[in-house]
All heavy atoms as a GROMACS GRO file, in nm:
protein
  646
    1MET      N    1  14.169   9.166   5.501
    1MET     CA    2  14.041   9.185   5.566
    1MET      C    3  13.934   9.108   5.489
    1MET      O    4  13.924   9.119   5.368
    1MET     CB    5  14.007   9.334   5.568
    1MET     CG    6  13.874   9.362   5.632
    1MET     SD    7  13.841   9.538   5.650
    1MET     CE    8  13.763   9.571   5.495
    2ILE      N    9  13.856   9.030   5.558
    2ILE     CA   10  13.748   8.954   5.496
    2ILE      C   11  13.622   9.038   5.499
    2ILE      O   12  13.583   9.092   5.602
    2ILE     CB   13  13.725   8.821   5.570
    2ILE    CG1   14  13.849   8.734   5.557
    2ILE    CG2   15  13.604   8.749   5.513
    2ILE    CD1   16  13.843   8.607   5.636
    3GLU      N   17  13.560   9.050   5.383
    3GLU     CA   18  13.438   9.131   5.373
    3GLU      C   19  13.318   9.049   5.418
    3GLU      O   20  13.303   8.933   5.382
    3GLU     CB   21  13.418   9.176   5.228
    3GLU     CG   22  13.305   9.274   5.213
    3GLU     CD   23  13.300   9.334   5.074
    3GLU    OE1   24  13.402   9.335   5.005
    3GLU    OE2   25  13.192   9.381   5.036
    4LYS      N   26  13.232   9.110   5.500
    4LYS     CA   27  13.111   9.042   5.544
    4LYS      C   28  13.016   9.026   5.427
    4LYS      O   29  13.015   9.104   5.334
    4LYS     CB   30  13.040   9.124   5.653
    4LYS     CG   31  13.108   9.124   5.785
    4LYS     CD   32  13.032   9.190   5.897
    4LYS     CE   33  12.915   9.273   5.859
    4LYS     NZ   34  12.847   9.338   5.970
    5LYS      N   35  12.933   8.923   5.436
    5LYS     CA   36  12.833   8.901   5.333
    5LYS      C   37  12.732   9.015   5.336
    5LYS      O   38  12.690   9.061   5.440
    5LYS     CB   39  12.764   8.767   5.356
    5LYS     CG   40  12.678   8.726   5.242
    5LYS     CD   41  12.635   8.583   5.254
    5LYS     CE   42  12.552   8.550   5.131
    5LYS     NZ   43  12.549   8.411   5.101
    6PHE      N   44  12.697   9.063   5.219
    6PHE     CA   45  12.606   9.176   5.204
    6PHE      C   46  12.463   9.130   5.228
    6PHE      O   47  12.414   9.040   5.162
    6PHE     CB   48  12.622   9.234   5.062
    6PHE     CG   49  12.533   9.350   5.033
    6PHE    CD1   50  12.535   9.463   5.111
    6PHE    CD2   51  12.446   9.346   4.925
    6PHE    CE1   52  12.454   9.571   5.083
    6PHE    CE2   53  12.365   9.453   4.896
    6PHE     CZ   54  12.369   9.566   4.974
    7ASP      N   55  12.394   9.191   5.323
    7ASP     CA   56  12.258   9.154   5.359
    7ASP      C   57  12.160   9.254   5.298
    7ASP      O   58  12.133   9.360   5.354
    7ASP     CB   59  12.243   9.150   5.511
    7ASP     CG   60  12.110   9.092   5.556
    7ASP    OD1   61  12.028   9.053   5.470
    7ASP    OD2   62  12.089   9.085   5.679
    8LYS      N   63  12.109   9.219   5.180
    8LYS     CA   64  12.018   9.308   5.108
    8LYS      C   65  11.887   9.330   5.183
    8LYS      O   66  11.834   9.440   5.184
    8LYS     CB   67  11.986   9.251   4.969
    8LYS     CG   68  12.103   9.246   4.877
    8LYS     CD   69  12.063   9.198   4.741
    8LYS     CE   70  12.058   9.048   4.742
    8LYS     NZ   71  12.048   8.987   4.611
    9GLU      N   72  11.837   9.225   5.246
    9GLU     CA   73  11.708   9.234   5.316
    9GLU      C   74  11.714   9.334   5.432
    9GLU      O   75  11.624   9.415   5.449
    9GLU     CB   76  11.667   9.097   5.370
    9GLU     CG   77  11.687   8.980   5.276
    9GLU     CD   78  11.608   8.991   5.148
    9GLU    OE1   79  11.497   9.044   5.153
    9GLU    OE2   80  11.660   8.947   5.045
   10LYS      N   81  11.822   9.327   5.509
   10LYS     CA   82  11.835   9.417   5.623
   10LYS      C   83  11.848   9.562   5.577
   10LYS      O   84  11.783   9.651   5.632
   10LYS     CB   85  11.956   9.379   5.708
   10LYS     CG   86  11.972   9.466   5.832
   10LYS     CD   87  12.087   9.423   5.917
   10LYS     CE   88  12.108   9.503   6.041
   10LYS     NZ   89  12.058   9.636   6.048
   11LEU      N   90  11.931   9.584   5.475
   11LEU     CA   91  11.946   9.720   5.422
   11LEU      C   92  11.812   9.773   5.372
   11LEU      O   93  11.774   9.886   5.402
   11LEU     CB   94  12.050   9.722   5.310
   11LEU     CG   95  12.071   9.857   5.242
   11LEU    CD1   96  12.123   9.960   5.341
   11LEU    CD2   97  12.165   9.842   5.124
   12TYR      N   98  11.740   9.692   5.297
   12TYR     CA   99  11.610   9.732   5.242
   12TYR      C  100  11.514   9.770   5.355
   12TYR      O  101  11.453   9.877   5.352
   12TYR     CB  102  11.552   9.618   5.159
   12TYR     CG  103  11.426   9.654   5.086
   12TYR    CD1  104  11.431   9.712   4.960
   12TYR    CD2  105  11.301   9.631   5.142
   12TYR    CE1  106  11.316   9.746   4.892
   12TYR    CE2  107  11.185   9.665   5.075
   12TYR     CZ  108  11.193   9.722   4.950
   12TYR     OH  109  11.079   9.756   4.884
   13ASN      N  110  11.503   9.684   5.456
   13ASN     CA  111  11.411   9.711   5.568
   13ASN      C  112  11.452   9.836   5.645
   13ASN      O  113  11.366   9.916   5.684
   13ASN     CB  114  11.406   9.591   5.661
   13ASN     CG  115  11.330   9.476   5.602
   13ASN    OD1  116  11.242   9.493   5.518
   13ASN    ND2  117  11.365   9.356   5.642
   14ASP      N  118  11.582   9.852   5.668
   14ASP     CA  119  11.629   9.971   5.741
   14ASP      C  120  11.595  10.099   5.665
   14ASP      O  121  11.553  10.198   5.725
   14ASP     CB  122  11.779   9.963   5.765
   14ASP     CG  123  11.818   9.857   5.868
   14ASP    OD1  124  11.728   9.806   5.938
   14ASP    OD2  125  11.938   9.826   5.876
   15ILE      N  126  11.613  10.098   5.535
   15ILE     CA  127  11.585  10.217   5.454
   15ILE      C  128  11.436  10.248   5.452
   15ILE      O  129  11.395  10.363   5.471
   15ILE     CB  130  11.640  10.200   5.312
   15ILE    CG1  131  11.792  10.196   5.315
   15ILE    CG2  132  11.592  10.312   5.221
   15ILE    CD1  133  11.855  10.153   5.186
   16VAL      N  134  11.354  10.146   5.432
   16VAL     CA  135  11.208  10.167   5.429
   16VAL      C  136  11.160  10.224   5.562
   16VAL      O  137  11.086  10.323   5.565
   16VAL     CB  138  11.134  10.036   5.394
   16VAL    CG1  139  10.985  10.050   5.419
   16VAL    CG2  140  11.158   9.998   5.249
   17HIS      N  141  11.205  10.165   5.672
   17HIS     CA  142  11.162  10.214   5.803
   17HIS      C  143  11.213  10.354   5.830
   17HIS      O  144  11.142  10.436   5.890
   17HIS     CB  145  11.205  10.118   5.914
   17HIS     CG  146  11.124   9.992   5.915
   17HIS    ND1  147  10.992   9.990   5.953
   17HIS    CD2  148  11.155   9.866   5.881
   17HIS    CE1  149  10.945   9.868   5.942
   17HIS    NE2  150  11.042   9.790   5.898
   18PHE      N  151  11.334  10.385   5.788
   18PHE     CA  152  11.387  10.519   5.808
   18PHE      C  153  11.300  10.623   5.737
   18PHE      O  154  11.261  10.724   5.796
   18PHE     CB  155  11.532  10.528   5.758
   18PHE     CG  156  11.585  10.668   5.757
   18PHE    CD1  157  11.627  10.728   5.874
   18PHE    CD2  158  11.593  10.741   5.639
   18PHE    CE1  159  11.677  10.858   5.874
   18PHE    CE2  160  11.642  10.871   5.638
   18PHE     CZ  161  11.683  10.929   5.756
   19TYR      N  162  11.272  10.598   5.609
   19TYR     CA  163  11.196  10.697   5.532
   19TYR      C  164  11.050  10.706   5.577
   19TYR      O  165  10.990  10.814   5.572
   19TYR     CB  166  11.206  10.669   5.382
   19TYR     CG  167  11.333  10.725   5.324
   19TYR    CD1  168  11.443  10.644   5.302
   19TYR    CD2  169  11.344  10.860   5.295
   19TYR    CE1  170  11.560  10.696   5.251
   19TYR    CE2  171  11.462  10.913   5.245
   19TYR     CZ  172  11.568  10.831   5.223
   19TYR     OH  173  11.684  10.885   5.174
   20MET      N  174  10.994  10.597   5.623
   20MET     CA  175  10.855  10.602   5.670
   20MET      C  176  10.846  10.665   5.810
   20MET      O  177  10.762  10.751   5.834
   20MET     CB  178  10.793  10.462   5.669
   20MET     CG  179  10.762  10.413   5.530
   20MET     SD  180  10.704  10.243   5.525
   20MET     CE  181  10.564  10.249   5.634
   21ASP      N  182  10.933  10.620   5.900
   21ASP     CA  183  10.925  10.664   6.040
   21ASP      C  184  10.985  10.803   6.062
   21ASP      O  185  10.924  10.888   6.126
   21ASP     CB  186  10.995  10.564   6.132
   21ASP     CG  187  10.932  10.426   6.127
   21ASP    OD1  188  10.814  10.415   6.085
   21ASP    OD2  189  11.001  10.328   6.164
   22LYS      N  190  11.103  10.826   6.009
   22LYS     CA  191  11.173  10.951   6.036
   22LYS      C  192  11.135  11.064   5.940
   22LYS      O  193  11.128  11.179   5.980
   22LYS     CB  194  11.325  10.930   6.029
   22LYS     CG  195  11.377  10.824   6.121
   22LYS     CD  196  11.381  10.871   6.262
   22LYS     CE  197  11.444  10.762   6.348
   22LYS     NZ  198  11.444  10.792   6.487
   23LYS      N  199  11.116  11.030   5.813
   23LYS     CA  200  11.089  11.133   5.712
   23LYS      C  201  10.940  11.148   5.680
   23LYS      O  202  10.902  11.245   5.616
   23LYS     CB  203  11.164  11.099   5.582
   23LYS     CG  204  11.313  11.092   5.595
   23LYS     CD  205  11.372  11.230   5.608
   23LYS     CE  206  11.523  11.222   5.605
   23LYS     NZ  207  11.583  11.353   5.600
   24GLY      N  208  10.858  11.051   5.720
   24GLY     CA  209  10.714  11.061   5.698
   24GLY      C  210  10.671  11.033   5.554
   24GLY      O  211  10.564  11.076   5.512
   25TYR      N  212  10.754  10.961   5.478
   25TYR     CA  213  10.720  10.929   5.339
   25TYR      C  214  10.614  10.818   5.336
   25TYR      O  215  10.610  10.733   5.424
   25TYR     CB  216  10.842  10.879   5.263
   25TYR     CG  217  10.942  10.987   5.225
   25TYR    CD1  218  10.945  11.111   5.287
   25TYR    CD2  219  11.035  10.962   5.127
   25TYR    CE1  220  11.037  11.207   5.251
   25TYR    CE2  221  11.128  11.058   5.090
   25TYR     CZ  222  11.128  11.180   5.154
   25TYR     OH  223  11.220  11.276   5.118
   26PRO      N  224  10.531  10.817   5.232
   26PRO     CA  225  10.436  10.706   5.217
   26PRO      C  226  10.512  10.577   5.183
   26PRO      O  227  10.623  10.582   5.129
   26PRO     CB  228  10.346  10.750   5.102
   26PRO     CG  229  10.418  10.859   5.032
   26PRO     CD  230  10.515  10.919   5.130
   27PRO      N  231  10.452  10.461   5.212
   27PRO     CA  232  10.521  10.333   5.190
   27PRO      C  233  10.569  10.310   5.047
   27PRO      O  234  10.679  10.258   5.027
   27PRO     CB  235  10.417  10.228   5.229
   27PRO     CG  236  10.327  10.297   5.323
   27PRO     CD  237  10.323  10.440   5.279
   28ASP      N  238  10.491  10.350   4.948
   28ASP     CA  239  10.533  10.325   4.809
   28ASP      C  240  10.658  10.406   4.772
   28ASP      O  241  10.747  10.356   4.705
   28ASP     CB  242  10.419  10.351   4.711
   28ASP     CG  243  10.367  10.493   4.717
   28ASP    OD1  244  10.370  10.554   4.824
   28ASP    OD2  245  10.322  10.543   4.611
   29LYS      N  246  10.667  10.528   4.819
   29LYS     CA  247  10.785  10.611   4.791
   29LYS      C  248  10.907  10.558   4.866
   29LYS      O  249  11.017  10.552   4.812
   29LYS     CB  250  10.759  10.756   4.828
   29LYS     CG  251  10.871  10.848   4.785
   29LYS     CD  252  10.834  10.993   4.801
   29LYS     CE  253  10.948  11.080   4.749
   29LYS     NZ  254  10.916  11.221   4.758
   30ALA      N  255  10.887  10.516   4.991
   30ALA     CA  256  10.996  10.458   5.070
   30ALA      C  257  11.047  10.330   5.005
   30ALA      O  258  11.168  10.306   5.001
   30ALA     CB  259  10.950  10.431   5.212
   31ASN      N  260  10.958  10.249   4.950
   31ASN     CA  261  10.998  10.125   4.882
   31ASN      C  262  11.078  10.155   4.756
   31ASN      O  263  11.176  10.087   4.728
   31ASN     CB  264  10.875  10.040   4.848
   31ASN     CG  265  10.824   9.963   4.967
   31ASN    OD1  266  10.903   9.908   5.043
   31ASN    ND2  267  10.694   9.961   4.984
   32ARG      N  268  11.037  10.255   4.680
   32ARG     CA  269  11.111  10.290   4.558
   32ARG      C  270  11.252  10.337   4.591
   32ARG      O  271  11.348  10.300   4.524
   32ARG     CB  272  11.036  10.398   4.478
   32ARG     CG  273  10.914  10.345   4.405
   32ARG     CD  274  10.865  10.443   4.301
   32ARG     NE  275  10.838  10.576   4.354
   32ARG     CZ  276  10.721  10.617   4.402
   32ARG    NH1  277  10.618  10.535   4.403
   32ARG    NH2  278  10.706  10.740   4.447
   33ILE      N  279  11.264  10.417   4.694
   33ILE     CA  280  11.396  10.466   4.736
   33ILE      C  281  11.483  10.348   4.780
   33ILE      O  282  11.599  10.337   4.741
   33ILE     CB  283  11.383  10.570   4.848
   33ILE    CG1  284  11.316  10.697   4.796
   33ILE    CG2  285  11.519  10.601   4.910
   33ILE    CD1  286  11.276  10.795   4.903
   34ALA      N  287  11.425  10.259   4.860
   34ALA     CA  288  11.500  10.144   4.910
   34ALA      C  289  11.546  10.054   4.796
   34ALA      O  290  11.659  10.005   4.797
   34ALA     CB  291  11.416  10.065   5.009
   35GLN      N  292  11.462  10.034   4.696
   35GLN     CA  293  11.500   9.951   4.582
   35GLN      C  294  11.619  10.011   4.508
   35GLN      O  295  11.713   9.940   4.471
   35GLN     CB  296  11.382   9.934   4.486
   35GLN     CG  297  11.275   9.842   4.538
   35GLN     CD  298  11.151   9.842   4.449
   35GLN    OE1  299  11.138   9.924   4.359
   35GLN    NE2  300  11.061   9.751   4.477
   36ARG      N  301  11.616  10.142   4.486
   36ARG     CA  302  11.728  10.207   4.417
   36ARG      C  303  11.858  10.195   4.496
   36ARG      O  304  11.964  10.168   4.439
   36ARG     CB  305  11.695  10.353   4.390
   36ARG     CG  306  11.594  10.374   4.281
   36ARG     CD  307  11.590  10.519   4.233
   36ARG     NE  308  11.581  10.616   4.340
   36ARG     CZ  309  11.471  10.681   4.376
   36ARG    NH1  310  11.358  10.659   4.313
   36ARG    NH2  311  11.473  10.769   4.474
   37VAL      N  312  11.850  10.214   4.626
   37VAL     CA  313  11.970  10.207   4.709
   37VAL      C  314  12.026  10.065   4.711
   37VAL      O  315  12.147  10.045   4.697
   37VAL     CB  316  11.941  10.257   4.852
   37VAL    CG1  317  12.058  10.229   4.945
   37VAL    CG2  318  11.907  10.405   4.852
   38VAL      N  319  11.940   9.965   4.726
   38VAL     CA  320  11.986   9.826   4.730
   38VAL      C  321  12.050   9.786   4.598
   38VAL      O  322  12.156   9.722   4.596
   38VAL     CB  323  11.870   9.731   4.769
   38VAL    CG1  324  11.908   9.586   4.745
   38VAL    CG2  325  11.832   9.751   4.914
   39ILE      N  326  11.992   9.827   4.486
   39ILE     CA  327  12.051   9.796   4.355
   39ILE      C  328  12.187   9.862   4.342
   39ILE      O  329  12.284   9.799   4.298
   39ILE     CB  330  11.956   9.840   4.242
   39ILE    CG1  331  11.835   9.747   4.237
   39ILE    CG2  332  12.028   9.838   4.108
   39ILE    CD1  333  11.724   9.796   4.147
   40ARG      N  334  12.198   9.987   4.382
   40ARG     CA  335  12.325  10.058   4.372
   40ARG      C  336  12.431   9.992   4.460
   40ARG      O  337  12.545   9.970   4.416
   40ARG     CB  338  12.307  10.204   4.413
   40ARG     CG  339  12.435  10.286   4.399
   40ARG     CD  340  12.419  10.428   4.444
   40ARG     NE  341  12.400  10.431   4.588
   40ARG     CZ  342  12.309  10.504   4.652
   40ARG    NH1  343  12.227  10.581   4.585
   40ARG    NH2  344  12.299  10.500   4.782
   41GLU      N  345  12.396   9.957   4.583
   41GLU     CA  346  12.493   9.897   4.674
   41GLU      C  347  12.532   9.756   4.629
   41GLU      O  348  12.647   9.715   4.645
   41GLU     CB  349  12.437   9.893   4.817
   41GLU     CG  350  12.424  10.030   4.880
   41GLU     CD  351  12.557  10.104   4.889
   41GLU    OE1  352  12.658  10.042   4.930
   41GLU    OE2  353  12.561  10.223   4.856
   42THR      N  354  12.439   9.682   4.572
   42THR     CA  355  12.470   9.549   4.521
   42THR      C  356  12.568   9.559   4.405
   42THR      O  357  12.665   9.483   4.397
   42THR     CB  358  12.342   9.477   4.475
   42THR    OG1  359  12.253   9.465   4.586
   42THR    CG2  360  12.371   9.338   4.421
   43ASN      N  361  12.545   9.653   4.315
   43ASN     CA  362  12.634   9.670   4.201
   43ASN      C  363  12.774   9.714   4.242
   43ASN      O  364  12.872   9.677   4.178
   43ASN     CB  365  12.575   9.769   4.100
   43ASN     CG  366  12.456   9.711   4.029
   43ASN    OD1  367  12.441   9.590   4.018
   43ASN    ND2  368  12.369   9.796   3.981
   44LYS      N  369  12.785   9.791   4.350
   44LYS     CA  370  12.915   9.834   4.399
   44LYS      C  371  12.996   9.717   4.454
   44LYS      O  372  13.118   9.722   4.457
   44LYS     CB  373  12.899   9.939   4.509
   44LYS     CG  374  12.869  10.076   4.456
   44LYS     CD  375  12.842  10.180   4.561
   44LYS     CE  376  12.916  10.175   4.688
   44LYS     NZ  377  12.883  10.288   4.778
   45ARG      N  378  12.928   9.610   4.496
   45ARG     CA  379  12.995   9.497   4.558
   45ARG      C  380  13.015   9.379   4.462
   45ARG      O  381  13.048   9.270   4.504
   45ARG     CB  382  12.917   9.452   4.681
   45ARG     CG  383  12.929   9.550   4.795
   45ARG     CD  384  12.831   9.518   4.906
   45ARG     NE  385  12.855   9.597   5.024
   45ARG     CZ  386  12.817   9.724   5.039
   45ARG    NH1  387  12.756   9.786   4.941
   45ARG    NH2  388  12.842   9.789   5.150
   46ARG      N  389  12.996   9.401   4.334
   46ARG     CA  390  13.015   9.295   4.234
   46ARG      C  391  13.154   9.306   4.172
   46ARG      O  392  13.205   9.414   4.150
   46ARG     CB  393  12.912   9.307   4.122
   46ARG     CG  394  12.776   9.264   4.164
   46ARG     CD  395  12.691   9.231   4.044
   46ARG     NE  396  12.556   9.205   4.085
   46ARG     CZ  397  12.515   9.088   4.133
   46ARG    NH1  398  12.597   8.989   4.142
   46ARG    NH2  399  12.390   9.071   4.170
   47CYS      N  400  13.210   9.190   4.140
   47CYS     CA  401  13.338   9.186   4.070
   47CYS      C  402  13.314   9.234   3.927
   47CYS      O  403  13.219   9.192   3.861
   47CYS     CB  404  13.391   9.043   4.069
   47CYS     SG  405  13.540   9.023   3.971
   48ALA      N  406  13.400   9.321   3.880
   48ALA     CA  407  13.384   9.376   3.745
   48ALA      C  408  13.414   9.273   3.638
   48ALA      O  409  13.369   9.287   3.525
   48ALA     CB  410  13.477   9.496   3.728
   49VAL      N  411  13.487   9.168   3.672
   49VAL     CA  412  13.526   9.068   3.573
   49VAL      C  413  13.423   8.957   3.560
   49VAL      O  414  13.376   8.927   3.451
   49VAL     CB  415  13.665   9.009   3.610
   49VAL    CG1  416  13.704   8.900   3.512
   49VAL    CG2  417  13.769   9.119   3.611
   50CYS      N  418  13.386   8.893   3.672
   50CYS     CA  419  13.298   8.775   3.664
   50CYS      C  420  13.155   8.801   3.708
   50CYS      O  421  13.067   8.722   3.682
   50CYS     CB  422  13.356   8.659   3.744
   50CYS     SG  423  13.356   8.686   3.923
   51GLY      N  424  13.130   8.910   3.781
   51GLY     CA  425  12.995   8.942   3.825
   51GLY      C  426  12.955   8.882   3.958
   51GLY      O  427  12.847   8.909   4.008
   52HIS      N  428  13.041   8.801   4.019
   52HIS     CA  429  13.010   8.745   4.151
   52HIS      C  430  13.031   8.854   4.256
   52HIS      O  431  13.102   8.952   4.233
   52HIS     CB  432  13.100   8.625   4.181
   52HIS     CG  433  13.074   8.508   4.092
   52HIS    ND1  434  13.172   8.446   4.021
   52HIS    CD2  435  12.959   8.444   4.063
   52HIS    CE1  436  13.120   8.347   3.951
   52HIS    NE2  437  12.990   8.343   3.975
   53MET      N  438  12.970   8.834   4.371
   53MET     CA  439  12.985   8.931   4.479
   53MET      C  440  13.128   8.929   4.532
   53MET      O  441  13.196   8.826   4.528
   53MET     CB  442  12.887   8.899   4.593
   53MET     CG  443  12.740   8.908   4.553
   53MET     SD  444  12.690   9.072   4.501
   53MET     CE  445  12.681   9.156   4.657
   54ASN      N  446  13.177   9.043   4.583
   54ASN     CA  447  13.314   9.052   4.633
   54ASN      C  448  13.340   8.960   4.751
   54ASN      O  449  13.453   8.915   4.770
   54ASN     CB  450  13.347   9.195   4.671
   54ASN     CG  451  13.377   9.280   4.550
   54ASN    OD1  452  13.392   9.229   4.440
   54ASN    ND2  453  13.384   9.409   4.570
   55HIS      N  454  13.237   8.929   4.832
   55HIS     CA  455  13.262   8.839   4.944
   55HIS      C  456  13.279   8.695   4.897
   55HIS      O  457  13.311   8.608   4.975
   55HIS     CB  458  13.152   8.850   5.051
   55HIS     CG  459  13.015   8.817   5.003
   55HIS    ND1  460  12.926   8.914   4.968
   55HIS    CD2  461  12.953   8.700   4.982
   55HIS    CE1  462  12.813   8.858   4.928
   55HIS    NE2  463  12.828   8.728   4.935
   56ASP      N  464  13.259   8.669   4.766
   56ASP     CA  465  13.285   8.538   4.708
   56ASP      C  466  13.425   8.530   4.649
   56ASP      O  467  13.457   8.438   4.575
   56ASP     CB  468  13.183   8.507   4.597
   56ASP     CG  469  13.043   8.486   4.652
   56ASP    OD1  470  13.032   8.439   4.766
   56ASP    OD2  471  12.947   8.515   4.580
   57HIS      N  472  13.511   8.626   4.681
   57HIS     CA  473  13.648   8.630   4.633
   57HIS      C  474  13.744   8.620   4.751
   57HIS      O  475  13.710   8.660   4.861
   57HIS     CB  476  13.677   8.760   4.557
   57HIS     CG  477  13.617   8.766   4.422
   57HIS    ND1  478  13.486   8.796   4.401
   57HIS    CD2  479  13.672   8.744   4.300
   57HIS    CE1  480  13.462   8.794   4.271
   57HIS    NE2  481  13.572   8.762   4.207
   58ILE      N  482  13.860   8.569   4.723
   58ILE     CA  483  13.967   8.566   4.823
   58ILE      C  484  14.063   8.680   4.786
   58ILE      O  485  14.128   8.676   4.682
   58ILE     CB  486  14.041   8.432   4.822
   58ILE    CG1  487  13.943   8.319   4.851
   58ILE    CG2  488  14.154   8.433   4.924
   58ILE    CD1  489  14.002   8.181   4.834
   59ALA      N  490  14.069   8.780   4.869
   59ALA     CA  491  14.146   8.900   4.836
   59ALA      C  492  14.296   8.873   4.826
   59ALA      O  493  14.362   8.926   4.738
   59ALA     CB  494  14.121   9.008   4.940
   60ASN      N  495  14.349   8.791   4.912
   60ASN     CA  496  14.493   8.770   4.913
   60ASN      C  497  14.543   8.696   4.789
   60ASN      O  498  14.652   8.721   4.741
   60ASN     CB  499  14.535   8.693   5.039
   60ASN     CG  500  14.507   8.773   5.164
   60ASN    OD1  501  14.497   8.896   5.159
   60ASN    ND2  502  14.491   8.706   5.275
   61THR      N  503  14.466   8.600   4.739
   61THR     CA  504  14.509   8.524   4.622
   61THR      C  505  14.444   8.575   4.495
   61THR      O  506  14.471   8.522   4.388
   61THR     CB  507  14.475   8.375   4.638
   61THR    OG1  508  14.334   8.361   4.654
   61THR    CG2  509  14.547   8.316   4.757
   62LYS      N  510  14.359   8.674   4.507
   62LYS     CA  511  14.290   8.733   4.393
   62LYS      C  512  14.217   8.628   4.310
   62LYS      O  513  14.226   8.625   4.189
   62LYS     CB  514  14.386   8.812   4.306
   62LYS     CG  515  14.456   8.922   4.382
   62LYS     CD  516  14.546   9.002   4.295
   62LYS     CE  517  14.613   9.106   4.383
   62LYS     NZ  518  14.672   9.212   4.317
   63ALA      N  519  14.143   8.542   4.381
   63ALA     CA  520  14.072   8.433   4.313
   63ALA      C  521  13.927   8.428   4.358
   63ALA      O  522  13.894   8.462   4.471
   63ALA     CB  523  14.138   8.300   4.344
   64CYS      N  524  13.842   8.384   4.267
   64CYS     CA  525  13.700   8.368   4.296
   64CYS      C  526  13.679   8.234   4.366
   64CYS      O  527  13.749   8.136   4.338
   64CYS     CB  528  13.622   8.372   4.164
   64CYS     SG  529  13.443   8.378   4.186
   65LEU      N  530  13.584   8.227   4.459
   65LEU     CA  531  13.558   8.103   4.531
   65LEU      C  532  13.475   8.004   4.451
   65LEU      O  533  13.465   7.888   4.488
   65LEU     CB  534  13.486   8.134   4.664
   65LEU     CG  535  13.569   8.211   4.766
   65LEU    CD1  536  13.483   8.248   4.886
   65LEU    CD2  537  13.688   8.129   4.811
   66TYR      N  538  13.415   8.046   4.341
   66TYR     CA  539  13.339   7.954   4.257
   66TYR      C  540  13.435   7.868   4.177
   66TYR      O  541  13.528   7.918   4.112
   66TYR     CB  542  13.245   8.030   4.163
   66TYR     CG  543  13.126   8.088   4.233
   66TYR    CD1  544  13.131   8.214   4.290
   66TYR    CD2  545  13.008   8.016   4.244
   66TYR    CE1  546  13.023   8.268   4.356
   66TYR    CE2  547  12.898   8.068   4.309
   66TYR     CZ  548  12.906   8.194   4.365
   66TYR     OH  549  12.799   8.247   4.431
   67VAL      N  550  13.414   7.736   4.179
   67VAL     CA  551  13.507   7.642   4.117
   67VAL      C  552  13.514   7.661   3.967
   67VAL      O  553  13.622   7.661   3.908
   67VAL     CB  554  13.464   7.497   4.150
   67VAL    CG1  555  13.554   7.398   4.078
   67VAL    CG2  556  13.468   7.473   4.299
   68ASP      N  557  13.402   7.681   3.901
   68ASP     CA  558  13.401   7.688   3.755
   68ASP      C  559  13.421   7.830   3.700
   68ASP      O  560  13.409   7.851   3.580
   68ASP     CB  561  13.271   7.630   3.701
   68ASP     CG  562  13.149   7.703   3.754
   68ASP    OD1  563  13.162   7.779   3.852
   68ASP    OD2  564  13.040   7.683   3.698
   69CYS      N  565  13.457   7.925   3.783
   69CYS     CA  566  13.475   8.063   3.740
   69CYS      C  567  13.618   8.085   3.693
   69CYS      O  568  13.712   8.039   3.755
   69CYS     CB  569  13.440   8.159   3.853
   69CYS     SG  570  13.444   8.331   3.803
   70GLN      N  571  13.632   8.157   3.585
   70GLN     CA  572  13.764   8.186   3.529
   70GLN      C  573  13.823   8.317   3.582
   70GLN      O  574  13.928   8.360   3.536
   70GLN     CB  575  13.754   8.192   3.376
   70GLN     CG  576  13.706   8.064   3.312
   70GLN     CD  577  13.796   7.947   3.344
   70GLN    OE1  578  13.918   7.958   3.338
   70GLN    NE2  579  13.738   7.833   3.380
   71CYS      N  580  13.757   8.378   3.676
   71CYS     CA  581  13.800   8.507   3.730
   71CYS      C  582  13.930   8.493   3.808
   71CYS      O  583  13.942   8.410   3.896
   71CYS     CB  584  13.692   8.566   3.820
   71CYS     SG  585  13.739   8.724   3.891
   72THR      N  586  14.026   8.576   3.776
   72THR     CA  587  14.151   8.581   3.852
   72THR      C  588  14.176   8.722   3.904
   72THR      O  589  14.284   8.753   3.952
   72THR     CB  590  14.270   8.539   3.764
   72THR    OG1  591  14.275   8.625   3.651
   72THR    CG2  592  14.257   8.395   3.720
   73HIS      N  593  14.077   8.807   3.892
   73HIS     CA  594  14.092   8.946   3.938
   73HIS      C  595  14.012   8.968   4.065
   73HIS      O  596  13.910   8.906   4.086
   73HIS     CB  597  14.040   9.042   3.830
   73HIS     CG  598  14.118   9.035   3.705
   73HIS    ND1  599  14.090   8.943   3.605
   73HIS    CD2  600  14.224   9.106   3.662
   73HIS    CE1  601  14.174   8.960   3.506
   73HIS    NE2  602  14.256   9.059   3.538
   74PHE      N  603  14.058   9.059   4.145
   74PHE     CA  604  13.982   9.104   4.260
   74PHE      C  605  13.971   9.254   4.251
   74PHE      O  606  14.072   9.324   4.258
   74PHE     CB  607  14.050   9.064   4.392
   74PHE     CG  608  13.973   9.107   4.512
   74PHE    CD1  609  13.860   9.037   4.551
   74PHE    CD2  610  14.011   9.217   4.585
   74PHE    CE1  611  13.788   9.076   4.663
   74PHE    CE2  612  13.940   9.256   4.697
   74PHE     CZ  613  13.827   9.185   4.735
   75VAL      N  614  13.850   9.301   4.230
   75VAL     CA  615  13.829   9.444   4.211
   75VAL      C  616  13.739   9.492   4.324
   75VAL      O  617  13.628   9.443   4.340
   75VAL     CB  618  13.762   9.472   4.075
   75VAL    CG1  619  13.737   9.619   4.058
   75VAL    CG2  620  13.847   9.419   3.963
   76LYS      N  621  13.786   9.587   4.401
   76LYS     CA  622  13.704   9.645   4.506
   76LYS      C  623  13.670   9.787   4.464
   76LYS      O  624  13.758   9.871   4.449
   76LYS     CB  625  13.772   9.646   4.640
   76LYS     CG  626  13.684   9.698   4.750
   76LYS     CD  627  13.737   9.670   4.886
   76LYS     CE  628  13.634   9.716   4.988
   76LYS     NZ  629  13.663   9.670   5.120
   77ARG      N  630  13.544   9.812   4.442
   77ARG     CA  631  13.500   9.946   4.402
   77ARG      C  632  13.467  10.026   4.525
   77ARG      O  633  13.420   9.976   4.624
   77ARG     CB  634  13.375   9.936   4.314
   77ARG     CG  635  13.397   9.860   4.188
   77ARG     CD  636  13.270   9.857   4.112
   77ARG     NE  637  13.280   9.760   4.005
   77ARG     CZ  638  13.179   9.722   3.932
   77ARG    NH1  639  13.060   9.770   3.953
   77ARG    NH2  640  13.195   9.634   3.837
   78SER      N  641  13.486  10.155   4.514
   78SER     CA  642  13.452  10.241   4.627
   78SER      C  643  13.328  10.319   4.598
   78SER      O  644  13.272  10.320   4.495
   78SER     CB  645  13.567  10.335   4.658
   78SER     OG  646  13.601  10.409   4.544
   0.00000   0.00000   0.00000
């Protein structure tokens, strides 16, 4: 299965609008929540060995798509 590229901007906007529109939070609080969530989700999608995003790896060959990267591991965190 090929992982889709992670869209930080869309996630951030969706979270901000959810907390402002549905929960009635002020914009500054909604932004702080969105920042924490985006950072957490970005870190979950990083390779533990080289730090590149998981969608920059080939799962079947367990190789990084970056030419100069020495990573030979593919780690998918849950």
